[in-house]
C-alpha positions, 0 to 999 in steps of 0.5 A: 309774212312767211318770208319775214319769219323765215328771215328772222329764223336764220338770225339767232343773234338778233338783238334789235328789230324795227318793224315800225308801220308794217300794219302787223296784227301779230309778230313775225318772229319765232318764239325762241328768238324773243329771248335774244331781242333787246330792242323791239320797235312795233310802233304804228301797227295794229296789234291788239295783244302781245304774245305771251312768249314775248313777255318772258323775255329777260333781256328786253331793254327797250319796247316801243308799242306806241300807235297800236290798238292795245286796250289793256297792258298784258300782266306778263309784260311786267316780268321783263325785269330788264326793261328800261324804256317802255313806249305805250303812247297812242293806244286805247288804254284806260287803266294801268295795272298795279304790277307795273311797279315790278319794272324797277329798272324803268327810267322812261315811261310814255303813257301819252295819248290814251284814255287814262284818268288815274294811276295805280298807287304802286307807281310811287315805288318806281324810284328810278323813273326819270321821264314820265309822259302823261300827256293827252289823257283825261286827268282832271287831278294829278295822282298823288303817286306822281308826287312821290317819284322823287327822281323825276327830271322830266314830267309832261302833263300837257293836254289834260284838264288839270286846274291845280296841282297837289300840295306835295308837288313841290317834293319833285325837287330834281325836276328839270323840265315841266310841261303843263300846257293845254290845261285849265289853270286859271292861277299860277300854282305859286306854293307848289313851285316854291321848291322847284329850284332846279327847274330850267324849262317851264311850258305853261302855254294854252291855259287861262292865266290872267297874271304872272305872280311874284312866285316866278322869282323862285325859279331862278335857274329857269332858262326857258319860259313859255306863257303863250296863249293865255289871258295875261294882262300883267307880268310881275316885276319879279320876273327880273329875278330869272336872270338865267332866262334865255327864251321868253314866249308871251305871244297871244295874250292881252299885254299892253306893257312889260315890267322895266325889271325885264331889263335885268335879264341880260341873258335873254336872246329870244322874245316873242310878244306877237298877238298882244295889245301893244300900241308901241314897242316896249322901251325896255327892249332897248336894254336887252343887249343880248337879244337875237330875235324878237317878234312884235307882229299882230299888235297895234304898234304905230312907231319904233324909236331909233333906240332899238338900233343899239340891239347889235346882236339881233338877227331876226325882227318881225313887225308884221301886221301892225300900224306902222306908217313910218320908221325912224331914219336911224332905226337900223343904224346899229343892227348890223347882224340882222338877217331876216326883217318882216314888215309886211301888212303895215302902212309904210309909205317910205323905207328908211335910208338906214336899211342899207346898213343891214349888211347881213340882211338875207330876207326882207318882206315889205309886202302889203304896204303903200310903198312907191319907191325905195331909198338909194341906200337900198342898193347897198344890200347887193351882196347878201339879200337873197329874198325880197317881197315887194308885192301889194304896194303902189310901185309904178316904176320898177325900183332900179335899186333891185337890179344892183342886188346881184345876190337876189334869188327870189323876187316877188313884185306882184300886184303893183302898177309896174308897166315896164321892167328895165334892162338892168334886170339882166344883172340879177343873174342869180334870180331863180324865182320872179313873180311879177303877176298882176301888173300893168305891163304894156308888152312882154318884159323881154329883158327877163329873157337874159336871166339864165338861171330863172326857174319859175316865172309868173306873169299872170294878169299882166295885159300881155299880148304875146310870148316872144320866141326868145323865151327859149333862152330860159334853159332852166325854166321849170314853171311858166304862168302867163295865164289871164292875159290877152295872148293870141298866139304862142311863139315857137320858142315855148316848144324849146323850153328844155326844162319846163314841167308846168306851163299855164296859158289858160284864160287867154285868146289862143286859137291855135298851137304851133308845130313846135309846141309839141316838142315839149314832150321830148324835153322831159324824160318822165310823165311830169309835164303839166299843160293848162290851155283852158279858157282859150279859143282852140277849135281843133285837137291836133293829131300831134297830141298823141305823141305826148307820152310824158304829159301828167296833166292836160286841161283843154276845157272851155275851148271850142274844140268840136271833135277829138281824133280816135285814140288821141290819148292812147299813148299818154300812159302817164296821164293823171288828169284830163279835162275837155269839159265845156267844148263842142265835142260830139264824139267820145272814144271811151276805151282810150280814156278808161284804160290809161293806167295812171288816169285818176281824174277826167272832166267831160261835162258841158259838151254836145255828145250826140248820145247820152253818156250812158249810151256811150258806155253801153257800147263797151264792156262795163264789167271790164271797166268796173273791175279795172282797179287801176282806174280812179276816175272822177267823171263829170258828165251831163246826165245821170251816170249809173256806172259804179265808178269811184268818184263819179258825179254829175254837174249841170250848170245850165240855169235860166236864172243865173250864170255859173262858172267854176274852175279848179286846179291841183296846184302844188299838191300831189293829189287833188282832194277838192270837189265841186257839186252843182244842182240846178232846178229850172222848174219855175215852180220849185226854183231851187239852186244848190252850189257846193265846194268841198275841200278834202284832207288826208285822202279822197275817201271822205270828200268823195262820200260827201260830194256824192251824198250831201247835196243829194240828201239836202235837195231831197229833204228840201223838196219833201219840206216843200211838199209838206208845207204845200199839202198842209196849206191845200195849195198846189205847187208854188215857187218857193218864195211864193209859197212862203209869201202866200203862207204869210198872207194867209195868216194875215186878215183877209189877205190884207198883206197882198198889195192891190188885191186885184193885181195879185189875184191875177198872179194867184190865178197864174199859180193854178191854185184850186178853184175854191181857193181862188173863189175864197180869195175873191169872196174875201176881197170882193169889196176891195177889187173894183167898187170900193173907193175907200182903200183901207189906210191900215192895210197900206200901213201894214203892207208897208211895215211888212215889206220893210221888216223883210228888208230889215232882216237883210240889213241885220244880216249885213251888219251881223258879226260874222264870227258867230258862236256856238251858243246861238247855233251859229244863226246869223240873225239879230234877236234884239226883240226888246227893241222891236215893236210888237208888229215887227216881232210877229213878222220877224218870227214868221220870217225866221220860222222857215229859216229855222226849219231849214237850219235844223234840216241842214244840221241833221243832214250834216250830223248824220253824214258825219256819223256815217263817216265815223262808223266807217272809221274814216281817217280822211276828212272834208270841209264844205261850203254850200249855198242854196237859193230858194226863191229870193232867199240865199241860205249858206252853211259851212264847215271848216275854212271853205268860204262863201262871199257875196258882192253887194254893191261891189263890197264883199260880204262874208256869208260863212265862218272860218272854223279855225282852231285858234279862235277862242270859242272853237278852242274852248269847245275843243278842250271841253271835248277832250282835245287840244290846240297846238301853237301852230293851230292844229287840233290834236296836232293833226288838223288845221280846221276845227269843224269838218266831216270825217277825221275819225282819228281826231275824235270828238274834238272835231264838230260837224255843226255847221255855221248857217246864214240866211240872206234875202237877195237884193237888186244890188247883190251882184255875184256869189263866190264859193272857194276853198282855202287855197284861194282865201289863204292868199287872197282877201274877200274884197280882192276876189270880188274885185277880180270877179266884177271885172269879168262878164263871164262867171267862168272867166271870173272863176278862172282868173281868181284861180290863176291869180291865187296860184300866182300868189304861190298858194300851196294848196288845191284851188277850187272856186265857183262864181255865180252871177245872180243877175246876169240879165240886168246889170253890166258891171263894166258900163255900170248900167242896168240893162233891163229893169223888167227882169226883176218881175220876169226872173224873180219868183216873188212876182210882186215887184213891191217886195223886191228891194232896190236898196242903194247906199245908205239911202232910206226907203221911200215910196215912188209912183210910176205914172202915166206920163212918166217923163216931162215934156222937156225930156222927151222928143215930140215923136216920143210924146206922140208915140207914148201919148196913151201909154199905160204901165204894166208894172205895179205902182208902188215900188220900194226903192232906196235910190236918191233921185236927182233934184231935177227928177221931177221938173218944177214946171207945171205941164198941165193947168190942173196939177197938184204940187208938193214943195220940198226945199230941203237939201239932198244930204239930209235925205241921204243921212236920214234914218227915218223908217219908211213904215212910219206914215203920218196923215198928211193934209187931205188937200194934197191932191185936188180933183181935176175938172178934166177927170176921165170917167171910165165905164164898166168895161174897165172892170174886165181889165186889171185895174187898181183903185186909188183913193185921193188920200192914198197920195197922202200916205206917200210922204209924211210932213217930216219927209217933205222937209228932208227928202230931195224931191223939189216938186211932184207934177201930176198931169190931169190924166194922172188924177183919175180915180181909176188907173188902167194897167195894160200889157205890152208897153214895158220896154218903152217905160223901161227905156224912159226910166233908164234915161231919167233914173241914175241908179 
C-alpha cells in the first residue's frame, strides 16, 4: 500500500485512476491529489466509507463505487458538482439522502442491487438524468418521483416486486428502453403504455402475464420485445401493428397458436418459441420472409411442412426435443443460408434428401434419434460442415457419407452399434475431435491413425483389446480416452505421443507398463500431464516413475500394487493429485508425499498398511507438516485421522451387508470441488449405513466443511434417537428395523402382530431382551404357543393387512410425483387417507411416525449447518445427496442437483429432486425471498441451483430445506447410485442404471459410469457411488438368484414374512413351503430318498408377488389322501388382477380333509420350535374369487403335510433352497 501511495504522489497530473478489485478498505491516494482526478474506479473493493477529502473534488466526473460495502451515501459526495456518472450498485444501501438532487449534471445513476424501498422526492429535480437503474432492490411500488424525470431514456426496474405502474408513468415520453422483467405483473399496464410512443425496447420477461392485450399496438416503434417466461396463452392480433419489430422472444409460455397478423411484421428476424405447447409449427412462420433465426425446441411438434423451405434468409433453426418422427422431403429446398441446424432428441428415422441442399451448413446435431443411415445427398455438405453429432442413434455401420465431408472438424458418433470404421476416414484430415465411445468395435479402428490433425480421441467402452503401436502417428493428440475396455497391454507407441496431456486407460486389464511409457514425461515441458491407470491389474510400481517431473495428476487406485519404492514421487514437483487407494500397499513414505509443493489431493484409503496411519505420522514432525501452508491435502485413509490437515477425512467401504464402490475425477475443471463420504456400521444390532456425495461450487471451503460435518452429525443424532426409543421401551439394543417392528407389535393387542408367536419368540430371545420382558411375552401368548388348536382368524387377517400396508407405502413411493413441492415439506408420501380404511390409516400413521421424526432431524441438521456457513459469510457453496439405510428402510435427502437413483427390477427410480431455479415452485420461492432467476436459470445471476449449503452472497434466495424420501428396500432393489451433476448433465437415470447392472463389482460400475460420462464431454467434476444392495443374492449377468436364504441371514427384519418379494405387476398371494416340496416328477430317486424326512427351517408364510408357472404344482396326486383345490382360470387374469391380498373370504371348511394317516407327535415336540396350524388356516390362503383368477392349477398335499403339528428343524436350508431354485422361475 505504501508503494502505491508513493507512486501516486509523483503523479500530480493524475486524471483517471482504476483500482478495481484490489481488496481496498481505504484509498492509497494523497489527499492533495483528489482534486485532480476526473475518473475514479473503486469497484470490487471493501470500502465502507469515502474519505471526506475526496468529496471536495470539483473535477470528478465519473465515480464508480459499485461492489463495495457502503451502508450509507456520504452527504459530502453531493458536493461533487461536476459528477455526470455515479455507480453505487451492489452495496448495502437502504436509503438515498435528499441531497442527491444537488448533482444537477448527473446523467447516469446506477442504484441497482441494494436494499432500497423508496427514493427521495427531490429526485424529480434531476432533469438531466437520462439513465436510471433501480434493478434488484425491494420496491413494491414505483416512487412517483421517477415519473417526473421527463428526460429519462433508459429505465431499469427489473428484479423488484412491482405489480403495477403509477398512472402518470406515461409522462416518460422520451423513454427508449424499459426493463420490467422479474417482477410480479399479472396484467399488462395498457393505460400507462399508451403514451410511450418512442419506446423501442421492452423487456417484460419473468412475470405472470396471461395474455398480451391490444394495447401493444400503441408501441409502433418497438423493435425488441421480450415476453419470455410468463403464462401467456394468447397474443393479441394487434401485435401486427408493431411493424418495426426485429426480435420477438416468447419462450417458456403456454402458447399453442400465433395470430395470423404476425405475418404483417416483415422486419422480424429473430423469433423464439421454445418451451411452449405447440403441437405443430405455426403456419404463420412461412410468411415471415425476413426471419433469420427461429427456435421451436422443447415443444410437442410432430411435423414440419415443406412450406418452410421458402424462408431463404434463415441461418439458424432449432427443433430439438420435440416429437418429430419424419421431415418433409422438400423441407430444406430453399433454405440455402442455414448455418446451424439442431434436431436432437426427436424420433427421427430418416433424414430428408434435401439436407444436401444446405450448402452453408456448418453445424448439425442429430443426436438422440433413431437413425440407421444417412441419405446419399448428405455428402454434398463436404465443403462447409464443421461439426456433426450423430451420437445416441442406431447406426450399425459407419456412414460413408461422412468421409466425403472433408471440412469436418468435430465428429461425435458415440453410443451407436458401429463395429468398424472404414478406411475412407483417412480423407477427413481436418478432424480434430473424434468421439466414438460406447460402440461395438471388434478391434481398434486403425484407420483413424491416418488423421494427422486429431487432438482428442475418445474410445471409451468399445470392447477394445489393444492399442496399436501406430498410435504414435497422432503427433498432435492431446487427449486419449480408451477407458472401460479389455486392454491387457499398452503398446510402445503410447510413449511417443509427443503432444499428449491427458491419457485415461482406467478400467482395463493392464498388468504392466512398457519402458517406453515413461517417455511421456519428456514430451511435455510443464507439469500438465494427467495419467489415469486406475482399475487395472498393475502389481508393481516401477522405479521409472520417479522421473515423472511433469505429471500433474496420477491415479493408480484399484490395482494390485504391493509396495511403493522410497522417494518414488519425490521428483514430482508439479504433482497436484495423487491416488493409490485400494491397492495392497503395506508401507508408505510420508515425507515424499507431504512436502511436494503443488500437491493438493492424496487418496490413500483401502490399503494394507502394517501400522495405523496415525502411527506412521508419529514418526515424522507433525508440527512441520501442520505449518506447511502450501499443503492442501485431502487425505482418505482407513482409521481415524487426528492430524489437523485441511480436507482430511476417513472413508470405510467394508460392509458385511452391501458392496460399495465409488469413483471421481476432476474432469475438465481446474480444481476438484466434489467430496465423498461413507460411514458404515457393521454392528448387527444397530445396522446403520450412510452414503453421501457433495458437489461444491465457488471454491472448496463450503464442501470441506459440509463433508467433514454433515454425516458425523447425522449419525450422532440417529444413534441418540435410537437410544431414546430403546430406553423408553425398556428394550435392549435392537436392530433398527427390529426396534421399529417390535414397537409396532407392542402397540398391538397381545403381540397379535407377530406371526407364529413361538417362532418369533425364539427371535426375540435372540435379541437378548430383559428376562421379564420375555416372560411377559410368554405370559401374554401362552395359549398361542403349543396347546391351542384354534389359531385366531382375526390375528391372521390383521397380520396380513399390516404386512400389505407396509408394501403399500413402498408402492406409493414408486408412483409418487418426484417433482415434489415445498408445501408438503418435500415428503414423498401419498396422503390420500380418505380412501384408506381406518385400519390402514392407523398403520400408515405408525409407519410414518419414525419417518417424520427422521425428516425433522435431518432438516434441523441441514438448517443449522447452513446457518453456520452463513455466519462465516462463506461465499462458496455445496450441494448434497445423502442416503441412509437403517435396517430395511432407505432414507434419502438432497439439496441441489446431486441425485440418488434406485434400480428396482432394472428400472430407474429417482429418490431425489433436482432443485433447479427454472422450476416454477422454486422460482416462486426465490422471488418471495427477494431473489430472481435469470433466463439462463441462475439465481440472482450467480447460482445454477436453487438449494444448497453456503452461498452467502446469494442471500436468502437459496434454501437449505432438503427434499426427503423414505423407501422400503425390496428384494427387487438391486443397486443404488449417488452422483453429482457431472454425471446427470450428460446421462439419463436409466442409462446409468443399465451401465451399473452390467458390472458385478460396484467399483467397476462406478468407474464405468464416470468414464462414459467423461467421454460424453461432461464439463464438470464427476463423482459417482454405486451400492450393491443384495451382493450375495442375485447374479445380474445370469439373471439368477444365488441364495434365497440370504434374506433371513442378512436382513435385519428377521421375519421373512415381512420381506417383499414383489415382481412385476403381479398381486400378492400367500404361498406355503411344505415338507415334501417337490413332486416326484421333479426329483431324482436319490433326492427323494435323501430328503425323505426333510424339515424346513424358514417361516411358512411368505409374501411374494411372483406369478408361479402352471406346472408349479402337479395335477397328479402323489398320495392317496390329498386335498385338491381346482383353479382353471388363465394366468393373465392373475397378473392383471388388482385384488388386495389383505382381503380374506371364508372359504368352505372342507378344503382340507384330515388324513387317516395323520402322524401324532408326542409332547417331546414341545421342546422344539413348532407351529400350530389349524385346518381352517388353509382356507385363509385363497378366497373363492382368488381361485377363479390365479394361475394355480392344483394344490397337492401329501399325507405328511396334513398334520396339525408341523416341525421346523435347522440345517436343511440349502437343500430346500436348491429345490426352490429348480422349480421357481423368479
